[in-house]
C-alpha positions as CSV (number, residue, x, y, z in Angstrom):
1,M,0.0,0.0,0.0
2,V,1.3,3.3,-1.0
3,Y,0.9,5.0,2.4
4,R,3.5,2.6,3.8
5,L,5.9,2.2,1.0
6,L,9.6,3.1,0.7
7,T,10.3,3.6,4.3
8,V,13.9,2.6,4.0
9,T,16.2,3.3,1.0
10,L,19.6,1.8,0.3
11,L,22.2,2.9,-2.2
12,L,22.9,0.6,-5.1
13,T,25.4,0.8,-7.9
14,F,24.5,-0.7,-11.2
15,V,26.8,-2.4,-13.6
16,S,25.7,-1.0,-17.0
17,A,23.2,1.3,-18.6
18,W,20.7,-1.4,-19.4
19,G,22.0,-4.3,-17.4
20,C,20.3,-6.1,-14.5
21,K,22.1,-5.7,-11.2
22,E,23.9,-8.7,-9.8
23,D,24.4,-9.1,-6.1
24,N,24.1,-11.6,-3.3
25,I,20.3,-11.8,-3.6
26,S,20.3,-13.8,-6.9
27,S,22.3,-15.2,-9.8
28,E,21.3,-14.5,-13.4
29,V,17.7,-15.2,-14.2
30,P,17.5,-18.5,-16.1
31,G,16.3,-18.4,-19.7
32,N,13.0,-20.2,-18.8
33,L,10.0,-18.0,-18.2
34,D,8.1,-20.8,-16.6
35,G,10.4,-20.4,-13.6
36,L,9.7,-16.7,-13.1
37,V,6.5,-17.0,-11.0
38,N,8.1,-18.1,-7.7
39,S,5.8,-17.9,-4.7
40,A,8.5,-18.9,-2.2
41,H,8.8,-15.4,-0.6
42,L,5.1,-14.9,-0.6
43,D,4.7,-18.3,1.0
44,D,7.2,-17.1,3.7
45,L,4.9,-14.1,4.4
46,Y,1.9,-16.4,4.7
47,E,0.9,-17.5,8.2
48,E,-2.1,-19.6,9.3
49,I,-3.8,-18.5,12.5
50,V,-6.7,-19.6,14.6
51,I,-9.3,-17.1,15.8
52,G,-12.1,-18.7,17.8
53,E,-12.8,-21.9,16.0
54,D,-11.9,-20.7,12.6
55,T,-8.5,-21.4,10.9
56,M,-7.6,-18.5,8.6
57,A,-4.4,-17.0,7.1
58,I,-2.7,-13.7,7.0
59,I,0.1,-12.1,4.9
60,H,2.7,-10.3,6.9
61,I,3.0,-6.7,5.8
62,Y,6.8,-6.0,6.0
63,S,9.8,-8.0,5.3
64,E,13.2,-6.3,5.6
65,Y,16.6,-6.8,4.0
66,P,18.8,-8.6,4.5
67,D,17.1,-11.6,6.3
68,Y,13.6,-10.8,5.2
69,A,12.0,-11.6,8.6
70,W,8.5,-10.5,9.4
71,L,8.1,-7.0,10.8
72,S,5.1,-5.3,12.3
73,D,4.2,-1.6,12.3
74,D,3.3,0.4,15.5
75,D,0.4,2.2,13.8
76,E,-0.9,-0.5,11.4
77,G,0.0,-3.9,12.9
78,A,1.1,-7.3,11.5
79,S,-1.2,-7.9,8.5
80,A,-3.6,-6.0,6.2
81,L,-6.7,-7.1,4.4
82,D,-5.4,-5.1,1.4
83,D,-2.5,-7.6,1.0
84,V,-4.5,-10.7,1.9
85,A,-7.1,-10.0,-0.8
86,R,-4.5,-9.6,-3.5
87,A,-2.6,-12.7,-2.3
88,A,-5.8,-14.7,-2.4
89,I,-6.3,-13.7,-6.1
90,F,-2.7,-14.7,-6.8
91,Y,-3.2,-18.2,-5.2
92,M,-6.5,-18.6,-7.1
93,M,-4.7,-18.1,-10.4
94,N,-1.8,-20.3,-9.3
95,Y,-4.2,-23.1,-8.5
96,Q,-5.9,-22.6,-11.9
97,S,-2.5,-22.9,-13.7
98,T,-0.9,-25.6,-11.6
99,G,-3.7,-27.6,-10.1
100,D,-1.9,-27.7,-6.8
101,E,-4.6,-28.1,-4.1
102,Q,-2.4,-26.3,-1.5
103,N,-3.0,-23.1,-3.4
104,L,-6.8,-23.6,-3.0
105,L,-6.4,-24.3,0.7
106,K,-4.5,-21.1,1.0
107,V,-7.3,-19.2,-0.9
108,K,-9.9,-20.5,1.6
109,R,-7.8,-19.6,4.6
110,L,-7.2,-16.1,3.2
111,L,-10.8,-15.5,2.3
112,S,-11.8,-16.7,5.8
113,F,-9.6,-13.9,7.2
114,I,-11.4,-11.4,4.9
115,L,-14.8,-12.6,6.2
116,H,-13.6,-12.2,9.7
117,M,-12.6,-8.6,9.1
118,Q,-16.1,-7.5,8.0
119,A,-17.8,-5.0,10.4
120,N,-21.5,-4.9,11.3
121,S,-21.8,-1.9,8.9
122,G,-20.9,-4.1,6.0
123,F,-17.5,-2.4,5.4
124,F,-14.2,-4.0,6.4
125,Y,-11.4,-3.5,8.9
126,N,-8.0,-3.5,7.3
127,F,-5.2,-4.2,9.8
128,I,-4.7,-6.7,12.7
129,W,-2.2,-6.5,15.5
130,D,0.4,-9.2,16.4
131,D,-2.1,-10.7,18.9
132,H,-4.6,-11.1,16.0
133,T,-7.0,-8.5,17.3
134,K,-8.4,-6.0,14.8
135,N,-6.9,-2.6,14.6
136,R,-10.1,-0.6,15.1
137,T,-8.7,3.0,15.3
138,F,-6.0,3.7,12.7
139,K,-7.2,5.9,9.9
140,T,-6.5,3.3,7.2
141,S,-8.0,0.4,9.1
142,V,-11.4,1.5,10.2
143,P,-14.4,0.1,8.3
144,Q,-15.4,2.6,5.7
145,P,-16.0,2.9,1.9
146,N,-12.4,2.7,1.0
147,W,-9.7,0.7,-0.8
148,W,-9.7,-2.3,1.6
149,T,-13.5,-2.8,1.4
150,W,-13.3,-2.8,-2.4
151,R,-10.5,-5.2,-2.4
152,A,-12.4,-7.5,0.0
153,M,-15.3,-7.5,-2.4
154,W,-13.0,-8.2,-5.4
155,A,-11.3,-11.1,-3.7
156,L,-14.5,-12.7,-2.3
157,S,-16.3,-12.4,-5.7
158,E,-13.3,-13.8,-7.5
159,G,-13.1,-16.7,-5.0
160,Y,-16.8,-17.7,-5.1
161,P,-16.7,-19.9,-8.2
162,Y,-13.9,-22.0,-6.7
163,F,-16.2,-23.1,-3.8
164,E,-19.7,-22.8,-5.3
165,S,-20.0,-26.6,-6.0
166,T,-17.4,-28.0,-3.6
167,D,-18.1,-26.1,-0.4
168,K,-21.5,-24.6,-0.5
169,V,-21.5,-23.5,3.2
170,F,-18.3,-21.5,2.6
171,A,-19.6,-20.1,-0.7
172,D,-22.8,-19.0,1.0
173,R,-20.8,-17.2,3.6
174,M,-19.1,-15.3,0.8
175,T,-22.3,-14.4,-0.9
176,E,-23.9,-13.1,2.3
177,S,-20.7,-11.0,3.0
178,L,-20.9,-9.5,-0.5
179,K,-24.6,-8.7,-0.1
180,K,-23.9,-7.0,3.2
181,A,-21.1,-4.9,1.6
182,A,-23.4,-4.0,-1.3
183,D,-26.1,-2.9,1.1
184,A,-23.6,-0.7,2.8
185,I,-22.6,0.9,-0.5
186,K,-26.3,1.5,-1.4
187,D,-26.7,3.3,1.9
188,R,-23.6,5.4,1.7
189,L,-22.6,6.2,-1.9
190,P,-24.7,8.0,-4.4
191,I,-25.6,6.9,-7.9
192,S,-27.2,10.3,-8.9
193,T,-24.7,12.4,-10.9
194,G,-23.3,15.8,-10.0
195,T,-20.1,17.7,-10.8
196,K,-17.8,20.3,-9.3
197,S,-14.9,22.3,-10.7
198,V,-11.3,21.5,-9.7
199,A,-8.4,23.3,-11.2
200,G,-10.6,24.2,-14.2
201,F,-11.9,20.7,-14.7
202,E,-15.5,19.5,-14.3
203,V,-15.1,16.3,-12.2
204,P,-17.8,13.9,-10.8
205,T,-19.0,14.0,-7.2
206,W,-20.5,10.5,-7.1
207,L,-17.4,8.3,-7.0
208,P,-15.8,7.2,-3.7
209,G,-14.4,10.3,-2.1
210,E,-16.4,12.2,-4.8
211,T,-13.6,11.9,-7.5
212,A,-11.6,8.8,-6.7
213,S,-11.7,7.0,-10.0
214,D,-8.9,4.7,-9.0
215,Q,-11.0,3.3,-6.2
216,A,-14.0,3.1,-8.5
217,A,-12.0,0.9,-10.8
218,V,-11.5,-1.7,-8.1
219,M,-15.2,-1.5,-7.2
220,I,-16.1,-2.3,-10.7
221,L,-13.9,-5.4,-10.8
222,G,-15.7,-6.7,-7.8
223,L,-19.2,-5.6,-8.8
224,L,-19.0,-7.3,-12.2
225,N,-18.5,-10.6,-10.4
226,Y,-21.1,-9.7,-7.8
227,Y,-23.7,-9.2,-10.5
228,E,-22.8,-12.6,-12.0
229,I,-23.2,-14.3,-8.6
230,T,-26.4,-12.5,-7.3
231,G,-28.1,-11.1,-10.4
232,D,-28.7,-7.9,-8.4
233,A,-29.9,-5.3,-11.0
234,W,-28.6,-2.5,-8.8
235,A,-25.0,-3.6,-9.5
236,L,-25.4,-3.1,-13.2
237,E,-26.8,0.4,-12.7
238,Y,-24.0,1.2,-10.2
239,I,-21.3,-0.1,-12.5
240,R,-22.5,2.1,-15.3
241,S,-22.6,5.1,-12.9
242,L,-19.1,4.5,-11.7
243,A,-17.8,4.0,-15.3
244,N,-19.4,7.2,-16.5
245,G,-17.8,9.0,-13.6
246,M,-14.4,7.5,-14.4
247,M,-14.7,8.6,-18.0
248,L,-15.4,12.1,-16.9
249,M,-12.0,12.0,-15.2
250,Q,-10.2,11.3,-18.5
251,A,-8.1,14.3,-19.5
252,G,-6.4,15.4,-22.7
253,D,-6.6,13.5,-26.0
254,S,-4.4,11.6,-28.4
255,S,-2.4,14.7,-29.2
256,N,-2.5,16.7,-26.0
257,F,-1.2,16.1,-22.5
258,P,-2.1,14.0,-20.5
259,F,-3.0,11.9,-23.5
260,N,-6.3,10.4,-22.3
261,A,-5.0,9.5,-18.8
262,F,-7.6,8.9,-16.2
263,L,-7.0,11.3,-13.3
264,S,-6.9,9.3,-10.0
265,W,-8.5,12.0,-7.7
266,E,-9.5,15.6,-8.4
267,N,-6.7,17.0,-10.6
268,I,-4.1,14.4,-9.6
269,W,-2.8,11.3,-11.4
270,H,-0.7,8.7,-9.7
271,A,0.6,5.4,-11.2
272,Y,-0.3,3.1,-8.2
273,G,-3.7,1.6,-8.4
274,N,-4.3,3.1,-11.9
275,S,-6.7,0.3,-12.9
276,Q,-9.3,2.5,-14.6
277,A,-8.6,1.3,-18.2
278,H,-8.5,-2.4,-17.0
279,A,-11.9,-2.0,-15.3
280,L,-13.5,-0.2,-18.2
281,L,-12.3,-2.7,-20.7
282,K,-13.7,-5.6,-18.6
283,A,-16.9,-3.8,-18.0
284,G,-17.3,-2.8,-21.6
285,K,-16.8,-6.4,-22.7
286,Q,-19.1,-7.9,-20.1
287,L,-21.9,-5.3,-20.5
288,N,-21.4,-4.8,-24.3
289,E,-20.7,-1.1,-23.9
290,P,-18.5,0.1,-26.7
291,S,-18.0,3.5,-25.1
292,F,-16.3,1.9,-22.0
293,I,-14.0,-0.1,-24.3
294,Q,-13.0,2.9,-26.4
295,S,-12.3,5.0,-23.3
296,G,-10.1,2.3,-21.8
297,L,-8.3,1.7,-25.1
298,D,-7.6,5.4,-25.4
299,E,-5.6,5.5,-22.2
300,V,-3.8,2.2,-23.0
301,T,-2.9,3.4,-26.5
302,D,-2.1,7.1,-26.0
303,F,-1.0,7.5,-22.3
304,Y,0.8,4.3,-21.4
305,P,3.7,4.8,-23.9
306,Y,4.1,8.4,-22.8
307,M,4.1,7.4,-19.1
308,I,6.7,4.8,-19.6
309,E,9.0,7.0,-21.8
310,N,8.8,9.8,-19.2
311,N,9.1,7.6,-16.1
312,L,6.1,9.3,-14.4
313,S,5.0,8.4,-10.9
314,D,2.5,11.2,-10.4
315,F,1.5,14.6,-11.7
316,A,-1.0,17.4,-11.0
317,I,-2.6,19.4,-13.8
318,K,-4.8,22.5,-14.2
319,V,-6.7,24.2,-17.1
320,Q,-5.2,27.6,-17.9
321,N,-6.3,29.7,-20.9
322,D,-8.2,26.6,-22.2
323,E,-5.0,24.6,-22.2
324,I,-4.0,21.8,-19.8
325,I,-0.9,22.7,-17.8
326,N,1.3,20.3,-15.9
327,E,1.6,21.9,-12.5
328,R,4.1,19.4,-11.2
329,S,5.3,15.9,-11.9
330,N,7.5,13.3,-10.1
331,K,9.4,10.3,-11.3
332,Y,9.7,8.6,-7.9
333,P,8.8,6.4,-6.2
334,Q,8.7,3.6,-8.8
335,I,7.0,0.5,-7.4
336,A,5.6,-2.8,-8.8
337,Y,2.1,-1.6,-8.0
338,N,2.6,1.2,-10.6
339,Y,3.0,-1.4,-13.4
340,R,0.6,-4.3,-12.6
341,P,-2.5,-2.3,-13.6
342,M,-1.0,-1.3,-16.9
343,V,0.1,-4.9,-17.7
344,L,-3.4,-6.2,-17.1
345,A,-5.1,-3.4,-19.1
346,S,-2.7,-3.9,-22.0
347,L,-3.4,-7.6,-22.1
348,E,-7.1,-7.0,-21.8
349,A,-6.8,-4.6,-24.8
350,Y,-5.1,-7.4,-26.7
351,E,-7.9,-9.9,-25.9
352,I,-10.5,-7.4,-27.1
353,T,-8.9,-6.1,-30.2
354,G,-6.5,-8.9,-31.2
355,D,-3.9,-6.2,-31.9
356,E,-0.5,-7.6,-31.0
357,K,0.9,-4.2,-30.1
358,Y,-0.9,-4.3,-26.8
359,A,0.5,-7.7,-25.8
360,E,4.0,-6.5,-26.8
361,Q,3.4,-3.4,-24.7
362,A,2.4,-5.5,-21.7
363,G,5.7,-7.4,-22.0
364,K,7.7,-4.3,-22.3
365,I,6.0,-2.9,-19.2
366,A,6.7,-6.1,-17.3
367,C,10.4,-5.8,-18.0
368,W,10.5,-3.0,-15.4
369,L,11.0,-5.9,-12.9
370,F,14.2,-7.0,-14.7
371,G,16.0,-3.7,-15.1
372,N,14.1,-1.8,-17.8
373,N,13.4,1.0,-15.4
374,I,14.5,4.5,-14.6
375,D,17.6,3.3,-12.6
376,N,18.3,0.1,-14.6
377,A,17.8,-1.8,-11.4
378,K,16.8,-5.5,-11.3
379,M,13.8,-5.5,-8.9
380,Y,12.5,-9.1,-9.0
381,F,14.5,-12.3,-8.4
382,S,13.0,-15.5,-9.8
383,E,15.1,-17.8,-7.6
384,S,13.7,-16.4,-4.4
385,G,10.4,-14.7,-5.4
386,I,11.7,-11.5,-3.8
387,C,10.7,-8.1,-5.3
388,F,12.3,-5.0,-4.0
389,D,9.9,-2.5,-2.5
390,G,10.8,0.3,-5.0
391,I,13.1,2.8,-6.5
392,S,13.0,6.0,-4.4
393,G,15.6,8.1,-6.2
394,S,18.5,8.0,-8.6
395,Q,20.4,4.7,-8.0
396,S,18.5,4.4,-4.6
397,V,16.6,1.2,-4.2
398,N,14.6,-0.1,-1.2
399,Q,15.8,-3.7,-0.9
400,N,13.1,-4.6,1.6
401,S,10.4,-7.0,0.1
402,G,7.1,-6.5,1.7
403,A,3.7,-8.0,0.9
404,E,2.5,-5.5,-1.7
405,S,5.6,-5.5,-3.8
406,T,5.9,-9.3,-3.7
407,I,2.2,-9.8,-4.7
408,E,2.1,-7.2,-7.4
409,A,5.2,-8.6,-9.1
410,L,3.8,-12.1,-9.0
411,L,0.5,-10.9,-10.5
412,I,2.4,-9.2,-13.3
413,L,4.3,-12.3,-14.2
414,Q,1.3,-14.6,-13.7
415,A,-0.5,-12.5,-16.4
416,I,2.5,-12.4,-18.7
417,E,2.9,-16.2,-18.7
418,Q,-0.7,-16.5,-20.1
419,N,0.2,-14.6,-23.2
420,Q,2.8,-16.0,-25.6
421,I,3.5,-12.7,-27.3
422,A,4.1,-10.8,-24.0
423,K,6.0,-13.8,-22.7
424,Q,8.4,-13.7,-25.7
425,V,9.1,-9.9,-25.1
426,V,10.1,-10.6,-21.5
427,M,12.2,-13.6,-22.5
428,D,14.0,-11.6,-25.1
429,Y,14.8,-8.9,-22.6
430,I,16.1,-11.3,-20.0
431,N,18.3,-13.1,-22.5
432,R,19.5,-10.1,-24.3
């Protein structure tokens, strides 16, 4: 999670302009892409716990160089639903590709933790302490309409099909949890449209936090599944409402900055959690809405190449004399979470259009993990499954490997391995 990233930075020296760094973490990556998805480090962060009579599992938040032992945070705690949800999705996909039943057991344990974290309101707590009690007070842990609730719904709705026929009792628990969360959304977040002016832009006021299109994207991913599970017509109406709000946050055009990027919140764009194009492409395909698809394709086509070429991490813009002005921009921090949404959106664009340029783009973006980045730093090590927490400045890399970085890197590579074109791009880079 971005609010707890890059707490420690260590200076690294790199061996060549485009080379991957070699150090005591790993040897050269073997020329075998099937070996890239290595869950060993994530497995080390995974821990099964018992609360009451229920066995569940957590993912430890922090893991610090050089021994990568677990580390808790005084404000947050030992584990976060945010990470557990994404880890559950990784293990689902791993089970699907390997058939290893241990992955499915981990999915159930992780989803059980998510169920445990739901509050009476329908929203979810985020963090737990070392003694496994809920963190009920920290600002990014209290149950509210925010990132961790949307990720809980996404993971539960993704997990439901795996248990629908084999464990009906557990599947029913997930359905009831999703319905409870949906009822909470109905009570708290508007569907009716309205706008306000921010830095010269007309932006929506009906998304989470009024303008948070990044959060709305995760909501859509969960709600698309929720509709398939429950048939709740409200979900369709709300997905369309969220999508329309997200499209209102799209700025510039194919020739003018910021080249069809979806602003994340108000007049700000940031790379982390930038899943708007991915969500719109999936929603457009599932709901047969060409406007959603076109909007998503516009960002993938026009903005992603610009963002990669300019190594952007975030920027803020305003309208001045009918022109969009870049008020400020940053290149750091660079983290795996910046790139996973773009990889998935590019691959979704390929699936919809059949245009190989999108699959090739996904592969090029994934090469960030292997040194094709602003500091030419190797970030992911297939022999250990470790992914460094980020690049915080020129030749300054955080060698810690916490839950978020680990999971986001694995989700990138998991997706790449499913596409032969993207896979070849990554192989060619590794073996250059």
